[in-house]
TORTI-773325 format. One record per residue (C-alpha): y, z negated, x; residue in one letter; residue number from 1. Coordinates in Angstrom, 1 decimal, decimal comma. Layout:
        v        w        u   rest    nr
        Y        Z        X      a   NUM
...
***
This chain:
        v        w        u   rest    nr
    -51,3     -0,2     -2,4      m     1
    -52,0      1,7     -5,6      t     2
    -55,1      3,9     -6,0      k     3
    -52,9      6,9     -5,5      y     4
    -51,8      5,8     -2,0      l     5
    -55,0      4,1     -0,7      d     6
    -55,6      7,0      1,6      k     7
    -53,2      8,5      4,1      p     8
    -50,9     11,1      2,4      i     9
    -49,2     13,7      4,6      k    10
    -46,6     16,0      3,2      l    11
    -46,0     19,5      4,4      d    12
    -43,1     20,4      2,1      t    13
    -41,9     17,0      0,8      p    14
    -39,9     16,9     -2,4      k    15
    -38,1     14,0     -4,1      a    16
    -36,8     13,6     -7,7      v    17
    -33,9     11,2     -7,9      v    18
    -33,2      9,6    -11,3      i    19
    -29,5      8,6    -11,5      g    20
    -26,6     10,6    -10,1      g    21
    -24,2      7,9     -9,2      s    22
    -23,6      6,5     -5,7      l    23
    -27,0      5,1     -5,2      g    24
    -28,7      8,3     -6,2      g    25
    -26,4     10,4     -4,1      l    26
    -26,8      8,3     -1,0      f    27
    -30,6      8,5     -1,3      a    28
    -30,5     12,2     -1,9      a    29
    -28,2     12,9      1,0      a    30
    -30,3     10,9      3,4      a    31
    -33,5     12,6      2,4      l    32
    -32,0     16,0      2,6      r    33
    -30,9     15,1      6,2      a    34
    -34,5     14,7      7,2      i    35
    -35,6     17,9      5,6      g    36
    -36,7     16,9      2,1      w    37
    -36,1     19,0     -1,0      d    38
    -34,2     16,8     -3,5      v    39
    -33,3     17,2     -7,1      e    40
    -31,0     14,7     -9,0      i    41
    -31,3     14,1    -12,7      f    42
    -28,3     12,2    -14,3      e    43
    -28,5     10,9    -17,9      r    44
    -24,8     11,5    -18,6      s    45
    -23,9     15,0    -19,7      a    46
    -20,3     14,6    -18,4      a    47
    -19,1     14,4    -14,8      a    48
    -18,9     10,8    -13,5      l    49
    -15,7     11,2    -11,5      d    50
    -13,5      9,1    -13,8      s    51
    -15,5      6,0    -13,6      r    52
    -15,3      2,9    -11,4      g    53
    -12,7      1,0     -9,5      g    54
    -12,1     -0,3     -6,0      g    55
    -14,7     -0,9     -3,4      i    56
    -14,4     -2,6      0,0      v    57
    -15,5      0,0      2,5      l    58
    -18,4     -1,4      4,6      q    59
    -19,7      0,1      7,8      g    60
    -23,0      1,0      6,1      e    61
    -21,2      3,5      3,9      v    62
    -19,7      5,3      6,9      q    63
    -23,0      5,3      8,7      q    64
    -24,7      6,9      5,7      a    65
    -22,1      9,6      5,6      m    66
    -22,6     10,3      9,3      e    67
    -26,4     10,2      8,9      f    68
    -26,2     12,8      6,2      a    69
    -23,7     14,8      8,2      k    70
    -21,2     14,7      5,3      i    71
    -17,7     15,6      6,5      s    72
    -14,6     14,1      5,0      t    73
    -11,2     15,9      4,9      v    74
     -9,2     12,7      4,2      l    75
     -9,8      9,1      5,4      p    76
    -12,1      7,3      2,9      l    77
    -10,0      4,3      2,4      g    78
     -6,7      2,4      2,7      v    79
     -6,3     -0,2      5,4      r    80
     -5,1     -3,7      4,4      s    81
     -3,5     -6,1      6,9      r    82
     -3,1     -9,6      5,7      e    83
     -5,2    -11,8      3,3      r    84
     -2,9    -13,9      1,1      l    85
     -3,6    -16,7     -1,3      y    86
     -1,0    -17,4     -4,0      y    87
     -0,7    -20,2     -6,5      d    88
      0,2    -19,7    -10,2      r    89
      3,9    -20,0     -9,4      l    90
      3,9    -17,4     -6,7      g    91
      3,9    -19,7     -3,7      n    92
      1,8    -18,6     -0,7      i    93
     -0,9    -21,2      0,0      l    94
     -2,4    -19,5      3,0      s    95
     -2,1    -16,2      5,0      q    96
     -4,5    -14,8      7,5      n    97
     -4,5    -11,5      9,5      h    98
     -7,8     -9,9      8,4      m    99
     -7,6     -6,1      8,6      p   100
    -10,2     -4,2      6,5      q   101
    -10,5     -0,9      4,6      t   102
    -10,8     -0,4      0,8      q   103
    -11,9      2,7     -0,9      t   104
    -12,7      3,6     -4,6      s   105
    -15,7      4,6     -6,5      w   106
    -14,4      8,1     -7,3      n   107
    -13,4      8,8     -3,7      t   108
    -17,0      8,1     -2,6      l   109
    -18,6      9,9     -5,5      y   110
    -16,5     13,1     -5,0      n   111
    -17,2     13,1     -1,3      t   112
    -21,0     12,7     -1,8      l   113
    -21,3     15,2     -4,6      i   114
    -19,3     17,8     -2,7      a   115
    -22,0     17,8     -0,1      g   116
    -24,9     18,2     -2,6      f   117
    -26,1     21,5     -4,0      p   118
    -24,8     22,0     -7,5      e   119
    -27,9     23,7     -8,6      k   120
    -30,0     20,6     -7,7      n   121
    -27,8     18,2     -9,7      y   122
    -28,8     18,3    -13,4      r   123
    -26,7     16,5    -16,0      r   124
    -27,7     15,4    -19,5      g   125
    -31,3     14,6    -18,3      a   126
    -32,6     11,5    -20,2      e   127
    -35,9     10,3    -18,6      l   128
    -38,6      9,2    -21,0      i   129
    -41,8      9,1    -19,0      g   130
    -43,4      9,1    -15,6      i   131
    -46,9     10,1    -14,6      h   132
    -48,4     10,0    -11,2      q   133
    -51,7     10,8     -9,5      d   134
    -53,1     11,8     -6,2      e   135
    -51,3     15,1     -6,3      h   136
    -47,7     13,8     -7,0      g   137
    -45,4     12,3     -9,6      v   138
    -44,0     14,0    -12,8      v   139
    -40,9     13,0    -14,6      a   140
    -40,5     14,0    -18,2      t   141
    -37,2     14,2    -20,0      f   142
    -36,1     14,0    -23,7      a   143
    -35,4     17,7    -23,9      d   144
    -39,0     18,5    -23,2      g   145
    -38,5     19,5    -19,6      s   146
    -40,2     18,0    -16,6      s   147
    -40,0     17,8    -12,8      a   148
    -42,8     17,3    -10,3      q   149
    -42,4     15,9     -6,8      a   150
    -44,0     13,8     -4,1      d   151
    -41,7     10,9     -4,6      l   152
    -39,6      9,7     -7,5      l   153
    -36,6      7,5     -6,8      i   154
    -35,2      5,3     -9,5      g   155
    -31,5      5,0     -8,8      a   156
    -30,3      4,7    -12,4      d   157
    -28,4      1,4    -12,2      g   158
    -28,7     -2,0    -13,7      g   159
    -30,0     -0,6    -17,0      g   160
    -32,6      1,5    -15,2      s   161
    -35,1      3,4    -17,3      t   162
    -37,3      3,8    -14,3      v   163
    -37,5      0,1    -13,9      r   164
    -38,3     -0,4    -17,6      s   165
    -41,3      2,0    -17,1      l   166
    -42,7      0,4    -14,0      v   167
    -41,7     -3,2    -14,7      l   168
    -41,5     -3,7    -18,5      p   169
    -39,5     -6,6    -19,8      n   170
    -37,5     -6,9    -16,5      s   171
    -33,8     -6,7    -16,3      g   172
    -30,5     -8,3    -15,2      p   173
    -29,5    -11,8    -16,2      s   174
    -25,9    -12,7    -17,1      y   175
    -24,2    -14,8    -14,5      a   176
    -21,8    -16,5    -16,9      g   177
    -18,5    -14,7    -16,2      y   178
    -16,9    -11,2    -16,4      v   179
    -14,5     -9,2    -14,3      a   180
    -11,5     -7,8    -16,0      w   181
    -10,2     -4,8    -14,0      r   182
     -7,4     -2,3    -13,7      g   183
     -5,8      0,4    -11,5      l   184
     -2,1      1,1    -11,2      v   185
     -0,7      4,2     -9,5      d   186
      1,4      3,1     -6,5      e   187
      4,4      5,1     -7,6      g   188
      4,5      3,4    -11,0      r   189
      4,6     -0,2     -9,7      f   190
      8,1     -1,6     -9,5      p   191
      9,5     -1,6     -5,9      e   192
     10,7     -5,2     -6,2      f   193
      7,1     -6,4     -6,8      a   194
      5,4     -4,6     -3,9      t   195
      6,7     -6,7     -1,0      t   196
      4,0     -9,3     -1,0      s   197
      1,0     -7,2     -2,0      i   198
      1,7     -3,9     -0,3      y   199
     -1,3     -3,0      2,0      e   200
     -2,5     -6,6      1,7      n   201
     -5,6     -8,2      0,2      f   202
     -4,2    -10,8     -2,2      v   203
     -5,8    -13,6     -4,2      f   204
     -5,0    -16,2     -6,9      q   205
     -7,8    -18,8     -7,2      h   206
     -7,6    -21,3    -10,0      d   207
    -10,3    -23,6    -11,3      p   208
    -13,0    -21,4    -12,9      e   209
    -11,2    -18,2    -12,3      s   210
    -10,1    -15,9     -9,5      m   211
     -7,9    -12,7     -9,4      m   212
     -7,6    -10,4     -6,4      l   213
     -5,8     -7,2     -5,6      e   214
     -6,0     -4,5     -2,9      y   215
     -4,9     -0,9     -2,5      m   216
     -7,3      2,0     -2,8      v   217
     -7,0      5,8     -2,5      p   218
     -5,4      7,7     -5,4      g   219
     -7,6      9,3     -8,1      f   220
     -7,6     12,5     -6,0      d   221
     -8,6     10,6     -2,9      g   222
     -5,1     10,6     -1,4      s   223
     -4,3      7,9      1,1      v   224
     -0,7      9,0      1,5      e   225
      1,8      6,2      0,8      p   226
      3,2      6,6     -2,7      g   227
      0,0      8,3     -4,0      k   228
     -2,5      5,5     -3,7      r   229
     -3,4      2,9     -6,3      r   230
     -3,4     -0,9     -6,7      y   231
     -6,8     -2,1     -7,7      n   232
     -7,2     -5,6     -9,3      w   233
    -10,0     -7,8    -10,7      l   234
     -9,8    -11,0    -12,6      w   235
    -13,0    -13,1    -12,9      y   236
    -13,0    -15,3    -16,0      l   237
    -15,8    -17,1    -17,8      k   238
    -17,2    -15,9    -21,1      a   239
    -20,0    -17,8    -22,8      s   240
    -23,2    -15,9    -23,5      a   241
    -23,4    -15,3    -27,2      g   242
    -20,4    -14,6    -29,5      a   243
    -17,8    -14,6    -26,7      e   244
    -19,7    -12,1    -24,5      l   245
    -20,6    -10,0    -27,5      e   246
    -16,9     -9,7    -28,4      a   247
    -16,0     -8,8    -24,8      v   248
    -18,7     -6,0    -24,6      l   249
    -18,0     -4,5    -28,0      t   250
    -15,7     -1,5    -27,6      d   251
    -12,8     -0,3    -29,7      r   252
    -15,2      1,8    -31,9      n   253
    -17,4     -1,3    -32,6      g   254
    -20,2     -0,2    -30,3      k   255
    -21,8     -3,0    -28,3      r   256
    -22,0     -1,8    -24,7      r   257
    -24,8     -3,0    -22,3      s   258
    -22,7     -4,6    -19,6      h   259
    -19,3     -2,9    -19,3      s   260
    -16,4     -1,4    -21,3      i   261
    -14,9      1,7    -19,5      p   262
    -11,2      2,4    -19,2      p   263
     -9,6      3,3    -22,6      g   264
    -12,4      1,8    -24,7      m   265
    -11,4     -1,9    -24,7      l   266
    -11,2     -3,4    -28,2      a   267
     -7,6     -4,1    -29,2      p   268
     -8,2     -7,8    -29,8      e   269
     -9,8     -8,1    -26,4      q   270
     -6,9     -6,3    -24,7      e   271
     -4,4     -8,5    -26,5      s   272
     -6,3    -11,6    -25,4      w   273
     -6,5    -10,7    -21,7      i   274
     -2,9     -9,6    -21,6      r   275
     -1,9    -12,9    -23,2      r   276
     -3,9    -14,8    -20,6      m   277
     -2,1    -12,9    -17,9      g   278
      1,3    -13,9    -19,1      e   279
      0,2    -17,5    -19,3      e   280
     -1,9    -17,9    -16,1      r   281
     -1,0    -15,4    -13,5      l   282
      1,7    -15,5    -10,7      n   283
      4,7    -13,3    -11,2      p   284
      3,5    -10,4     -9,1      i   285
      0,0    -10,4    -10,7      f   286
      1,7    -10,5    -14,1      r   287
      3,7     -7,5    -13,2      e   288
      0,5     -5,8    -12,0      l   289
     -1,3     -6,3    -15,3      m   290
      1,8     -5,2    -17,3      q   291
      1,8     -2,0    -15,3      s   292
     -1,8     -1,3    -16,2      t   293
     -2,4      1,2    -18,9      d   294
     -6,1      0,9    -19,3      e   295
     -7,9     -2,4    -18,6      i   296
    -11,7     -2,4    -18,4      f   297
    -14,3     -5,1    -18,1      v   298
    -17,8     -5,7    -16,7      q   299
    -20,2     -8,5    -17,1      a   300
    -21,3    -10,0    -13,8      i   301
    -25,1     -9,8    -13,5      q   302
    -28,0    -10,9    -11,3      d   303
    -31,2     -9,0    -10,6      l   304
    -33,9     -9,2     -8,0      q   305
    -37,2     -7,3     -8,7      v   306
    -40,5     -8,6     -7,2      p   307
    -41,5     -5,1     -6,1      k   308
    -39,7     -1,9     -5,3      m   309
    -42,6      0,5     -4,7      v   310
    -45,1      1,5     -7,4      f   311
    -47,2      4,2     -5,8      g   312
    -45,0      7,3     -5,6      r   313
    -42,2      5,6     -7,5      v   314
    -39,6      3,4     -6,0      l   315
    -36,5      1,5     -7,1      l   316
    -33,2      1,6     -5,2      v   317
    -29,7      0,3     -5,6      g   318
    -28,8     -1,7     -8,7      d   319
    -32,0     -0,6    -10,3      a   320
    -33,8     -3,0     -7,9      a   321
    -31,2     -5,7     -7,1      s   322
    -27,6     -6,5     -8,2      i   323
    -25,6     -8,6     -5,8      p   324
    -22,5    -10,4     -7,0      r   325
    -19,4     -8,4     -6,3      p   326
    -18,0    -11,2     -4,1      h   327
    -20,4    -10,0     -1,4      t   328
    -18,8     -6,5     -1,5      a   329
    -22,4     -5,5     -0,9      g   330
    -23,6     -3,3     -3,8      s   331
    -22,4      0,1     -2,4      t   332
    -23,2     -0,9      1,2      a   333
    -26,7     -2,0      0,1      k   334
    -27,3      1,4     -1,5      a   335
    -26,1      3,2      1,6      a   336
    -28,1      1,1      4,0      a   337
    -31,2      1,4      1,9      s   338
    -31,0      5,2      1,8      a   339
    -30,8      5,4      5,6      i   340
    -33,7      3,0      6,1      t   341
    -35,8      4,9      3,7      l   342
    -35,1      8,2      5,4      a   343
    -35,9      6,7      8,8      r   344
    -39,2      5,2      7,6      q   345
    -40,3      8,5      6,1      l   346
    -39,5     10,2      9,4      s   347
    -41,3      7,6     11,5      n   348
    -44,5      7,4      9,6      y   349
    -46,9     10,3      9,0      a   350
    -48,3      8,6      6,0      d   351
    -46,2      8,3      2,9      l   352
    -47,8      5,1      1,7      g   353
    -47,3      3,2      4,9      q   354
    -43,7      4,3      5,2      a   355
    -42,9      3,0      1,7      l   356
    -44,6     -0,3      2,3      l   357
    -42,7     -1,0      5,4      h   358
    -39,4      0,1      3,7      w   359
    -40,2     -2,2      0,7      e   360
    -40,8     -5,3      2,8      a   361
    -37,5     -4,9      4,6      q   362
    -35,6     -4,2      1,4      q   363
    -37,0     -7,1     -0,6      l   364
    -36,1     -9,5      2,2      s   365
    -32,5     -8,3      2,6      e   366
    -32,0     -8,2     -1,2      a   367
    -33,1    -11,8     -1,5      a   368
    -30,8    -12,9      1,2      r   369
    -27,7    -11,1     -0,1      v   370
    -28,5    -12,0     -3,7      g   371
    -28,7    -15,7     -3,0      q   372
    -25,6    -15,6     -0,9      w   373
    -23,7    -13,9     -3,8      g   374
    -25,0    -16,4     -6,4      v   375
    -24,0    -19,4     -4,3      n   376
    -20,5    -17,9     -3,6      m   377
    -19,9    -16,8     -7,2      g   378
    -21,0    -20,1     -8,7      n   379
    -18,8    -22,0     -6,3      r   380
    -15,7    -19,8     -6,9      i   381
    -16,2    -20,0    -10,7      m   382
    -17,2    -23,6    -10,9      g   383
    -20,3    -22,7    -12,9      i   384
    -21,7    -25,4    -15,1      t   385
    -24,2    -25,4    -17,9      n   386
    -21,6    -25,5    -20,6      n   387
    -18,3    -23,6    -20,7      f   388
    -16,2    -21,6    -23,1      s   389
    -13,4    -19,2    -22,8      r   390
     -9,9    -20,0    -24,0      e   391
     -9,0    -18,7    -27,4      n   392
***
């Protein structure tokens, strides 16, 4: 325990500052508000985040977090799929299993969570530059000269976390050896002749060292009404660290992005390459899906597992602490479950320090388990070896 928490600390009017206003930060903020904490969120981006992200498999932990925080939803959060289908490159069905599940989208969850959070407590354009803590609390300072004081600071600012860089210098994600090319297609735009096989199904094409998958998600406005939803797809392909990855992550303006290129910013040569690969390697339905996609985006697959999550009055949550491979469908569920667990620990323990230590032990164990599971699964799917290169 740090020197600031070596004596029992009881809070009469607890307050938390959350750094990062995406899903992880919103889940944490909602859970703490549900147990009576005063919470402020500080998001680095000056613009609203509601246009970012793609599809997400809806896990039970997300729904439990919504219920815990008493967040009501007007529409269902996701689209139900029925069958899980595997196709070969020619379009033949290799296997089919009845496996119902629900898929949602990043913007559906974001819009639902932020609608339940006080606007006055969500500050955009706040770039964190420093943290100071003592026996009285923790203070976050921002690039514009402002500051915020609280009893607890939660770093929920993603894989490129500034909070993590301050408490664990020189730590960060490692590249897994492959990327996910992604796209979304409005249901009404997809040709009717091509919908038969993929409509409300979870569909795969798995080839050596690559895998593409597709499932339906709510529309941009959260609609789950037939005709107003979207087809979400991902295609995992290898890209060597170095020149290949640098090219993938350099956007159309020549800026090298940290780990992803958002919709509309893909470099023309990269877009030409992935569309050419689609024509050559995808089954007819998936080719049509890619052709119907206006804006392809891409993200590098990363691994991260921090050795500690609690640093006195500062803690790391979500992708700031651990990044599971997307094959686990666990990133959003992890953030939701972590938020509930934190709130319960803070409610069950009169002492802040003890509550955080118990929370950290459980979180580190679960993150290690899910992380290793994801690495094993991803490497098996992609046939990871020491040496590989992308087709030119």
